[in-house]
ChimeraX commands (.cxc) that place a marker at each C-alpha (Angstrom):
marker #1 position -46.28,24.25,62.89 radius 0.5
marker #1 position -46.48,24.84,66.51 radius 0.5
marker #1 position -47.18,28.53,68.11 radius 0.5
marker #1 position -43.93,30.05,69.35 radius 0.5
marker #1 position -43.95,30.67,73.18 radius 0.5
marker #1 position -44.05,34.31,74.51 radius 0.5
marker #1 position -41.58,35.39,76.93 radius 0.5
marker #1 position -43.03,37.22,79.95 radius 0.5
marker #1 position -41.00,40.31,78.85 radius 0.5
marker #1 position -42.14,40.06,75.31 radius 0.5
marker #1 position -45.64,39.46,76.41 radius 0.5
marker #1 position -45.71,42.76,78.53 radius 0.5
marker #1 position -44.47,44.77,75.37 radius 0.5
marker #1 position -47.18,43.34,73.26 radius 0.5
marker #1 position -50.74,45.11,72.70 radius 0.5
marker #1 position -53.08,44.16,75.41 radius 0.5
marker #1 position -55.40,42.33,72.85 radius 0.5
marker #1 position -52.37,39.74,71.89 radius 0.5
marker #1 position -51.38,39.08,75.35 radius 0.5
marker #1 position -51.53,35.50,76.46 radius 0.5
marker #1 position -54.24,35.57,78.93 radius 0.5
marker #1 position -54.25,33.50,82.34 radius 0.5
marker #1 position -57.61,31.43,82.85 radius 0.5
marker #1 position -59.33,33.40,85.51 radius 0.5
marker #1 position -59.28,30.84,88.19 radius 0.5
marker #1 position -55.77,29.17,87.18 radius 0.5
marker #1 position -53.74,27.89,90.57 radius 0.5
marker #1 position -56.81,28.26,92.51 radius 0.5
marker #1 position -56.83,32.07,92.54 radius 0.5
marker #1 position -59.04,34.68,91.15 radius 0.5
marker #1 position -56.52,35.80,88.20 radius 0.5
marker #1 position -58.11,39.28,87.69 radius 0.5
marker #1 position -55.54,42.39,88.88 radius 0.5
marker #1 position -58.11,45.01,88.77 radius 0.5
marker #1 position -60.70,43.02,90.95 radius 0.5
marker #1 position -57.67,42.10,93.30 radius 0.5
marker #1 position -56.47,45.83,93.82 radius 0.5
marker #1 position -59.89,47.08,94.43 radius 0.5
marker #1 position -60.03,44.80,97.09 radius 0.5
marker #1 position -56.32,45.38,98.53 radius 0.5
marker #1 position -56.84,49.17,98.38 radius 0.5
marker #1 position -60.31,48.78,100.37 radius 0.5
marker #1 position -58.33,46.56,102.96 radius 0.5
marker #1 position -55.52,49.16,103.27 radius 0.5
marker #1 position -57.86,51.75,103.98 radius 0.5
marker #1 position -59.63,49.53,106.43 radius 0.5
marker #1 position -56.45,48.58,108.42 radius 0.5
marker #1 position -55.22,51.95,108.61 radius 0.5
marker #1 position -58.58,53.09,110.13 radius 0.5
marker #1 position -58.10,50.64,112.66 radius 0.5
marker #1 position -54.63,51.48,113.45 radius 0.5
marker #1 position -55.16,54.97,113.68 radius 0.5
marker #1 position -58.14,54.62,116.05 radius 0.5
marker #1 position -56.59,52.18,118.23 radius 0.5
marker #1 position -53.33,54.52,118.65 radius 0.5
marker #1 position -55.91,57.39,119.54 radius 0.5
marker #1 position -54.06,59.35,116.79 radius 0.5
marker #1 position -57.13,61.22,115.75 radius 0.5
marker #1 position -57.62,62.16,119.56 radius 0.5
marker #1 position -54.59,64.97,119.91 radius 0.5
marker #1 position -53.15,62.41,122.70 radius 0.5
marker #1 position -51.74,59.38,120.71 radius 0.5
marker #1 position -51.38,56.24,122.84 radius 0.5
marker #1 position -47.79,55.13,122.25 radius 0.5
marker #1 position -48.16,52.04,124.66 radius 0.5
marker #1 position -50.17,50.62,122.00 radius 0.5
marker #1 position -47.05,49.65,120.07 radius 0.5
marker #1 position -45.86,47.43,122.99 radius 0.5
marker #1 position -48.84,44.93,122.04 radius 0.5
marker #1 position -48.78,42.01,119.48 radius 0.5
marker #1 position -52.32,43.47,118.35 radius 0.5
marker #1 position -50.71,46.57,116.93 radius 0.5
marker #1 position -47.38,44.76,115.94 radius 0.5
marker #1 position -49.49,42.18,114.08 radius 0.5
marker #1 position -51.75,45.02,112.37 radius 0.5
marker #1 position -48.61,47.07,111.27 radius 0.5
marker #1 position -47.61,43.83,109.80 radius 0.5
marker #1 position -50.42,43.58,107.89 radius 0.5
marker #1 position -50.45,47.31,106.95 radius 0.5
marker #1 position -47.05,46.83,105.34 radius 0.5
marker #1 position -47.74,43.78,103.69 radius 0.5
marker #1 position -50.83,44.84,101.94 radius 0.5
marker #1 position -49.17,48.06,101.06 radius 0.5
marker #1 position -46.72,45.76,99.46 radius 0.5
marker #1 position -49.33,44.05,97.59 radius 0.5
marker #1 position -50.98,47.30,96.36 radius 0.5
marker #1 position -47.71,48.34,94.93 radius 0.5
marker #1 position -47.20,45.32,93.56 radius 0.5
marker #1 position -50.73,44.59,91.97 radius 0.5
marker #1 position -50.39,48.22,90.44 radius 0.5
marker #1 position -47.07,47.67,88.53 radius 0.5
marker #1 position -48.01,44.32,87.28 radius 0.5
marker #1 position -51.42,45.54,86.14 radius 0.5
marker #1 position -49.57,48.53,84.15 radius 0.5
marker #1 position -46.73,46.07,82.59 radius 0.5
marker #1 position -48.51,42.35,82.41 radius 0.5
marker #1 position -51.94,43.64,81.98 radius 0.5
marker #1 position -55.27,42.90,83.96 radius 0.5
marker #1 position -54.83,38.89,83.85 radius 0.5
marker #1 position -52.79,37.46,86.38 radius 0.5
marker #1 position -52.10,37.29,90.05 radius 0.5
marker #1 position -49.86,39.51,91.94 radius 0.5
marker #1 position -48.47,38.18,95.16 radius 0.5
marker #1 position -44.58,38.41,96.12 radius 0.5
marker #1 position -44.49,35.32,98.32 radius 0.5
marker #1 position -47.36,33.07,98.60 radius 0.5
marker #1 position -45.79,31.35,101.86 radius 0.5
marker #1 position -45.04,35.08,103.27 radius 0.5
marker #1 position -48.54,35.68,102.59 radius 0.5
marker #1 position -49.39,32.61,104.89 radius 0.5
marker #1 position -46.91,33.77,107.46 radius 0.5
marker #1 position -48.68,37.61,107.47 radius 0.5
marker #1 position -52.16,35.69,107.48 radius 0.5
marker #1 position -51.20,33.54,110.40 radius 0.5
marker #1 position -49.59,36.36,112.37 radius 0.5
marker #1 position -52.84,38.26,112.30 radius 0.5
marker #1 position -54.85,34.88,112.79 radius 0.5
marker #1 position -53.10,34.53,116.06 radius 0.5
marker #1 position -54.60,38.12,117.04 radius 0.5
marker #1 position -57.96,37.28,116.22 radius 0.5
marker #1 position -57.79,33.77,118.18 radius 0.5
marker #1 position -56.11,35.43,121.24 radius 0.5
marker #1 position -58.86,38.28,121.27 radius 0.5
marker #1 position -61.47,35.61,120.99 radius 0.5
marker #1 position -60.16,32.72,123.33 radius 0.5
marker #1 position -58.55,34.90,125.91 radius 0.5
marker #1 position -59.09,38.49,126.05 radius 0.5
marker #1 position -63.46,38.39,125.56 radius 0.5
marker #1 position -63.84,35.99,128.04 radius 0.5
marker #1 position -61.58,37.89,130.45 radius 0.5
marker #1 position -62.83,41.26,129.91 radius 0.5
marker #1 position -66.55,39.48,130.35 radius 0.5
marker #1 position -65.60,38.33,133.74 radius 0.5
marker #1 position -64.27,42.02,134.51 radius 0.5
marker #1 position -67.85,43.53,133.43 radius 0.5
marker #1 position -66.11,45.27,130.45 radius 0.5
marker #1 position -68.96,46.82,128.52 radius 0.5
marker #1 position -66.85,47.66,125.31 radius 0.5
marker #1 position -66.14,44.43,124.17 radius 0.5
marker #1 position -66.67,44.19,120.29 radius 0.5
marker #1 position -66.50,47.74,119.71 radius 0.5
marker #1 position -65.77,49.24,116.45 radius 0.5
marker #1 position -62.16,49.67,117.09 radius 0.5
marker #1 position -61.87,46.00,118.50 radius 0.5
marker #1 position -63.50,44.64,115.81 radius 0.5
marker #1 position -61.32,46.54,113.38 radius 0.5
marker #1 position -57.78,45.27,114.59 radius 0.5
marker #1 position -59.12,41.83,116.14 radius 0.5
marker #1 position -61.59,40.27,113.55 radius 0.5
marker #1 position -61.82,42.53,110.77 radius 0.5
marker #1 position -58.46,42.77,109.56 radius 0.5
marker #1 position -57.68,38.90,109.99 radius 0.5
marker #1 position -60.55,38.48,107.96 radius 0.5
marker #1 position -59.44,40.58,105.05 radius 0.5
marker #1 position -55.94,38.80,104.88 radius 0.5
marker #1 position -57.56,35.50,105.12 radius 0.5
marker #1 position -59.86,36.21,102.27 radius 0.5
marker #1 position -57.07,38.09,100.38 radius 0.5
marker #1 position -55.29,34.52,100.41 radius 0.5
marker #1 position -58.03,32.83,99.75 radius 0.5
marker #1 position -59.05,34.88,96.43 radius 0.5
marker #1 position -55.97,36.54,95.01 radius 0.5
marker #1 position -52.93,34.22,96.01 radius 0.5
marker #1 position -51.75,31.10,93.88 radius 0.5
marker #1 position -52.37,28.14,95.93 radius 0.5
marker #1 position -50.16,25.04,96.20 radius 0.5
marker #1 position -46.87,26.75,97.95 radius 0.5
marker #1 position -47.66,26.02,101.42 radius 0.5
marker #1 position -45.38,23.12,103.30 radius 0.5
marker #1 position -45.98,20.97,105.94 radius 0.5
marker #1 position -43.33,22.96,107.88 radius 0.5
marker #1 position -44.56,25.95,107.55 radius 0.5
marker #1 position -46.99,26.16,110.45 radius 0.5
marker #1 position -43.80,25.69,112.89 radius 0.5
marker #1 position -42.29,28.32,110.99 radius 0.5
marker #1 position -45.09,30.52,111.23 radius 0.5
marker #1 position -45.20,30.46,114.95 radius 0.5
marker #1 position -41.79,32.33,114.73 radius 0.5
marker #1 position -43.45,35.61,114.57 radius 0.5
marker #1 position -45.61,35.48,117.86 radius 0.5
marker #1 position -42.99,33.61,119.49 radius 0.5
marker #1 position -40.48,36.54,118.59 radius 0.5
marker #1 position -42.65,38.77,120.35 radius 0.5
marker #1 position -43.54,36.48,123.32 radius 0.5
marker #1 position -39.88,36.30,124.20 radius 0.5
marker #1 position -39.42,39.96,123.78 radius 0.5
marker #1 position -42.19,40.97,126.17 radius 0.5
marker #1 position -41.27,38.40,129.03 radius 0.5
marker #1 position -37.47,40.25,128.81 radius 0.5
marker #1 position -39.26,43.68,128.50 radius 0.5
marker #1 position -41.26,42.78,131.49 radius 0.5
marker #1 position -38.67,41.11,133.38 radius 0.5
marker #1 position -36.53,44.28,132.80 radius 0.5
marker #1 position -38.90,46.51,134.60 radius 0.5
marker #1 position -41.13,47.56,131.47 radius 0.5
marker #1 position -44.45,48.23,131.67 radius 0.5
marker #1 position -47.36,47.62,129.21 radius 0.5
marker #1 position -49.88,49.71,131.20 radius 0.5
marker #1 position -48.95,51.46,134.53 radius 0.5
marker #1 position -47.85,48.90,137.14 radius 0.5
marker #1 position -48.91,46.08,134.84 radius 0.5
marker #1 position -45.81,44.08,133.33 radius 0.5
marker #1 position -47.40,41.48,131.02 radius 0.5
marker #1 position -49.41,42.25,127.83 radius 0.5
marker #1 position -51.86,39.71,128.34 radius 0.5
marker #1 position -53.64,37.78,131.27 radius 0.5
marker #1 position -52.09,34.37,130.10 radius 0.5
marker #1 position -48.70,35.74,130.69 radius 0.5
marker #1 position -48.96,37.05,134.24 radius 0.5
marker #1 position -46.59,35.03,135.93 radius 0.5
marker #1 position -47.09,36.36,139.31 radius 0.5
marker #1 position -51.14,35.38,139.15 radius 0.5
marker #1 position -50.63,31.80,137.45 radius 0.5
marker #1 position -46.88,31.04,137.98 radius 0.5
marker #1 position -44.41,30.00,135.40 radius 0.5
marker #1 position -46.23,26.55,135.27 radius 0.5
marker #1 position -49.58,28.28,134.54 radius 0.5
marker #1 position -48.13,30.59,131.83 radius 0.5
marker #1 position -46.16,27.43,130.22 radius 0.5
marker #1 position -49.48,25.77,129.87 radius 0.5
marker #1 position -51.10,28.43,128.34 radius 0.5
marker #1 position -48.42,28.94,126.12 radius 0.5
marker #1 position -48.34,25.26,124.93 radius 0.5
marker #1 position -52.04,24.83,124.52 radius 0.5
marker #1 position -52.03,28.09,122.39 radius 0.5
marker #1 position -49.05,27.29,120.56 radius 0.5
marker #1 position -50.74,23.40,119.71 radius 0.5
marker #1 position -53.95,25.49,118.65 radius 0.5
marker #1 position -51.80,27.81,116.55 radius 0.5
marker #1 position -50.06,25.00,114.63 radius 0.5
marker #1 position -53.62,22.98,114.21 radius 0.5
marker #1 position -55.05,26.21,112.62 radius 0.5
marker #1 position -51.86,26.26,110.58 radius 0.5
marker #1 position -52.34,22.78,109.43 radius 0.5
marker #1 position -55.69,23.41,108.51 radius 0.5
marker #1 position -54.29,26.44,106.07 radius 0.5
marker #1 position -51.74,23.77,104.59 radius 0.5
marker #1 position -54.47,21.72,103.71 radius 0.5
marker #1 position -57.02,23.87,102.03 radius 0.5
marker #1 position -54.07,25.20,100.17 radius 0.5
marker #1 position -52.90,21.85,98.86 radius 0.5
marker #1 position -56.76,20.84,98.33 radius 0.5
marker #1 position -57.46,23.93,96.15 radius 0.5
marker #1 position -54.31,23.24,94.11 radius 0.5
marker #1 position -55.08,19.87,93.47 radius 0.5
marker #1 position -58.69,20.89,92.59 radius 0.5
marker #1 position -57.43,23.51,90.08 radius 0.5
marker #1 position -55.06,20.92,88.44 radius 0.5
marker #1 position -57.89,18.58,88.00 radius 0.5
marker #1 position -60.00,20.98,86.33 radius 0.5
marker #1 position -57.01,22.33,84.24 radius 0.5
marker #1 position -56.88,18.62,82.73 radius 0.5
marker #1 position -60.61,18.52,82.08 radius 0.5
marker link #1:1,2 radius 0.2
marker link #1:2,3 radius 0.2
marker link #1:3,4 radius 0.2
marker link #1:4,5 radius 0.2
marker link #1:5,6 radius 0.2
marker link #1:6,7 radius 0.2
marker link #1:7,8 radius 0.2
marker link #1:8,9 radius 0.2
marker link #1:9,10 radius 0.2
marker link #1:10,11 radius 0.2
marker link #1:11,12 radius 0.2
marker link #1:12,13 radius 0.2
marker link #1:13,14 radius 0.2
marker link #1:14,15 radius 0.2
marker link #1:15,16 radius 0.2
marker link #1:16,17 radius 0.2
marker link #1:17,18 radius 0.2
marker link #1:18,19 radius 0.2
marker link #1:19,20 radius 0.2
marker link #1:20,21 radius 0.2
marker link #1:21,22 radius 0.2
marker link #1:22,23 radius 0.2
marker link #1:23,24 radius 0.2
marker link #1:24,25 radius 0.2
marker link #1:25,26 radius 0.2
marker link #1:26,27 radius 0.2
marker link #1:27,28 radius 0.2
marker link #1:28,29 radius 0.2
marker link #1:29,30 radius 0.2
marker link #1:30,31 radius 0.2
marker link #1:31,32 radius 0.2
marker link #1:32,33 radius 0.2
marker link #1:33,34 radius 0.2
marker link #1:34,35 radius 0.2
marker link #1:35,36 radius 0.2
marker link #1:36,37 radius 0.2
marker link #1:37,38 radius 0.2
marker link #1:38,39 radius 0.2
marker link #1:39,40 radius 0.2
marker link #1:40,41 radius 0.2
marker link #1:41,42 radius 0.2
marker link #1:42,43 radius 0.2
marker link #1:43,44 radius 0.2
marker link #1:44,45 radius 0.2
marker link #1:45,46 radius 0.2
marker link #1:46,47 radius 0.2
marker link #1:47,48 radius 0.2
marker link #1:48,49 radius 0.2
marker link #1:49,50 radius 0.2
marker link #1:50,51 radius 0.2
marker link #1:51,52 radius 0.2
marker link #1:52,53 radius 0.2
marker link #1:53,54 radius 0.2
marker link #1:54,55 radius 0.2
marker link #1:55,56 radius 0.2
marker link #1:56,57 radius 0.2
marker link #1:57,58 radius 0.2
marker link #1:58,59 radius 0.2
marker link #1:59,60 radius 0.2
marker link #1:60,61 radius 0.2
marker link #1:61,62 radius 0.2
marker link #1:62,63 radius 0.2
marker link #1:63,64 radius 0.2
marker link #1:64,65 radius 0.2
marker link #1:65,66 radius 0.2
marker link #1:66,67 radius 0.2
marker link #1:67,68 radius 0.2
marker link #1:68,69 radius 0.2
marker link #1:69,70 radius 0.2
marker link #1:70,71 radius 0.2
marker link #1:71,72 radius 0.2
marker link #1:72,73 radius 0.2
marker link #1:73,74 radius 0.2
marker link #1:74,75 radius 0.2
marker link #1:75,76 radius 0.2
marker link #1:76,77 radius 0.2
marker link #1:77,78 radius 0.2
marker link #1:78,79 radius 0.2
marker link #1:79,80 radius 0.2
marker link #1:80,81 radius 0.2
marker link #1:81,82 radius 0.2
marker link #1:82,83 radius 0.2
marker link #1:83,84 radius 0.2
marker link #1:84,85 radius 0.2
marker link #1:85,86 radius 0.2
marker link #1:86,87 radius 0.2
marker link #1:87,88 radius 0.2
marker link #1:88,89 radius 0.2
marker link #1:89,90 radius 0.2
marker link #1:90,91 radius 0.2
marker link #1:91,92 radius 0.2
marker link #1:92,93 radius 0.2
marker link #1:93,94 radius 0.2
marker link #1:94,95 radius 0.2
marker link #1:95,96 radius 0.2
marker link #1:96,97 radius 0.2
marker link #1:97,98 radius 0.2
marker link #1:98,99 radius 0.2
marker link #1:99,100 radius 0.2
marker link #1:100,101 radius 0.2
marker link #1:101,102 radius 0.2
marker link #1:102,103 radius 0.2
marker link #1:103,104 radius 0.2
marker link #1:104,105 radius 0.2
marker link #1:105,106 radius 0.2
marker link #1:106,107 radius 0.2
marker link #1:107,108 radius 0.2
marker link #1:108,109 radius 0.2
marker link #1:109,110 radius 0.2
marker link #1:110,111 radius 0.2
marker link #1:111,112 radius 0.2
marker link #1:112,113 radius 0.2
marker link #1:113,114 radius 0.2
marker link #1:114,115 radius 0.2
marker link #1:115,116 radius 0.2
marker link #1:116,117 radius 0.2
marker link #1:117,118 radius 0.2
marker link #1:118,119 radius 0.2
marker link #1:119,120 radius 0.2
marker link #1:120,121 radius 0.2
marker link #1:121,122 radius 0.2
marker link #1:122,123 radius 0.2
marker link #1:123,124 radius 0.2
marker link #1:124,125 radius 0.2
marker link #1:125,126 radius 0.2
marker link #1:126,127 radius 0.2
marker link #1:127,128 radius 0.2
marker link #1:128,129 radius 0.2
marker link #1:129,130 radius 0.2
marker link #1:130,131 radius 0.2
marker link #1:131,132 radius 0.2
marker link #1:132,133 radius 0.2
marker link #1:133,134 radius 0.2
marker link #1:134,135 radius 0.2
marker link #1:135,136 radius 0.2
marker link #1:136,137 radius 0.2
marker link #1:137,138 radius 0.2
marker link #1:138,139 radius 0.2
marker link #1:139,140 radius 0.2
marker link #1:140,141 radius 0.2
marker link #1:141,142 radius 0.2
marker link #1:142,143 radius 0.2
marker link #1:143,144 radius 0.2
marker link #1:144,145 radius 0.2
marker link #1:145,146 radius 0.2
marker link #1:146,147 radius 0.2
marker link #1:147,148 radius 0.2
marker link #1:148,149 radius 0.2
marker link #1:149,150 radius 0.2
marker link #1:150,151 radius 0.2
marker link #1:151,152 radius 0.2
marker link #1:152,153 radius 0.2
marker link #1:153,154 radius 0.2
marker link #1:154,155 radius 0.2
marker link #1:155,156 radius 0.2
marker link #1:156,157 radius 0.2
marker link #1:157,158 radius 0.2
marker link #1:158,159 radius 0.2
marker link #1:159,160 radius 0.2
marker link #1:160,161 radius 0.2
marker link #1:161,162 radius 0.2
marker link #1:162,163 radius 0.2
marker link #1:163,164 radius 0.2
marker link #1:164,165 radius 0.2
marker link #1:165,166 radius 0.2
marker link #1:166,167 radius 0.2
marker link #1:167,168 radius 0.2
marker link #1:168,169 radius 0.2
marker link #1:169,170 radius 0.2
marker link #1:170,171 radius 0.2
marker link #1:171,172 radius 0.2
marker link #1:172,173 radius 0.2
marker link #1:173,174 radius 0.2
marker link #1:174,175 radius 0.2
marker link #1:175,176 radius 0.2
marker link #1:176,177 radius 0.2
marker link #1:177,178 radius 0.2
marker link #1:178,179 radius 0.2
marker link #1:179,180 radius 0.2
marker link #1:180,181 radius 0.2
marker link #1:181,182 radius 0.2
marker link #1:182,183 radius 0.2
marker link #1:183,184 radius 0.2
marker link #1:184,185 radius 0.2
marker link #1:185,186 radius 0.2
marker link #1:186,187 radius 0.2
marker link #1:187,188 radius 0.2
marker link #1:188,189 radius 0.2
marker link #1:189,190 radius 0.2
marker link #1:190,191 radius 0.2
marker link #1:191,192 radius 0.2
marker link #1:192,193 radius 0.2
marker link #1:193,194 radius 0.2
marker link #1:194,195 radius 0.2
marker link #1:195,196 radius 0.2
marker link #1:196,197 radius 0.2
marker link #1:197,198 radius 0.2
marker link #1:198,199 radius 0.2
marker link #1:199,200 radius 0.2
marker link #1:200,201 radius 0.2
marker link #1:201,202 radius 0.2
marker link #1:202,203 radius 0.2
marker link #1:203,204 radius 0.2
marker link #1:204,205 radius 0.2
marker link #1:205,206 radius 0.2
marker link #1:206,207 radius 0.2
marker link #1:207,208 radius 0.2
marker link #1:208,209 radius 0.2
marker link #1:209,210 radius 0.2
marker link #1:210,211 radius 0.2
marker link #1:211,212 radius 0.2
marker link #1:212,213 radius 0.2
marker link #1:213,214 radius 0.2
marker link #1:214,215 radius 0.2
marker link #1:215,216 radius 0.2
marker link #1:216,217 radius 0.2
marker link #1:217,218 radius 0.2
marker link #1:218,219 radius 0.2
marker link #1:219,220 radius 0.2
marker link #1:220,221 radius 0.2
marker link #1:221,222 radius 0.2
marker link #1:222,223 radius 0.2
marker link #1:223,224 radius 0.2
marker link #1:224,225 radius 0.2
marker link #1:225,226 radius 0.2
marker link #1:226,227 radius 0.2
marker link #1:227,228 radius 0.2
marker link #1:228,229 radius 0.2
marker link #1:229,230 radius 0.2
marker link #1:230,231 radius 0.2
marker link #1:231,232 radius 0.2
marker link #1:232,233 radius 0.2
marker link #1:233,234 radius 0.2
marker link #1:234,235 radius 0.2
marker link #1:235,236 radius 0.2
marker link #1:236,237 radius 0.2
marker link #1:237,238 radius 0.2
marker link #1:238,239 radius 0.2
marker link #1:239,240 radius 0.2
marker link #1:240,241 radius 0.2
marker link #1:241,242 radius 0.2
marker link #1:242,243 radius 0.2
marker link #1:243,244 radius 0.2
marker link #1:244,245 radius 0.2
marker link #1:245,246 radius 0.2
marker link #1:246,247 radius 0.2
marker link #1:247,248 radius 0.2
marker link #1:248,249 radius 0.2
marker link #1:249,250 radius 0.2
marker link #1:250,251 radius 0.2
marker link #1:251,252 radius 0.2
marker link #1:252,253 radius 0.2
view
């Protein structure tokens, strides 16, 4: 006689030793909620540290202008997302046991990952060369590394390790550009209405300086960066689909 299937609700009511266990690497993800929870708590602490340092909260004179920049916006998006992941992982660990994954949406995870990857790419491709040229000696400081490099890498690693693969679609890289484009539109409008990102500066990043580059020059930068982001997004989709296919073949063996 075949064994009756156990529903998720029934499985959660079973003693932990009797619950059906998910293979450790099913769906090309590490199906261990305790490990995921430890990692995500660590990531949350790192992201919070970067946000606090960047906003100068601990100096007693918080810098509210940091909220006007995409760097802070994308880091706050990551902070909220990782906090949700911690809550979801904790809940699932208590209800369903240690085996399995805990991600509200794999595609949303991709969107957040891409949003912060934009921050890292703009920093390395645009801001670092510009600051070097200006003689800035504070490049790659601890705070800069936290918000521009470490947080993006933490999000990429979380996706690689703990998010089930196979959900990304070829259209997703185009959809993922909506977050940076929404910021881009807002920043242009804000500057055009007289808003300043720093005293006397009505643009947040050098490639958005219409006065210096002209509309054509800014448009060229935007198009080039958009194409680069779509290519990076396509790489994420290819990796997602390749890992999912590999996991399916491994399961059949």
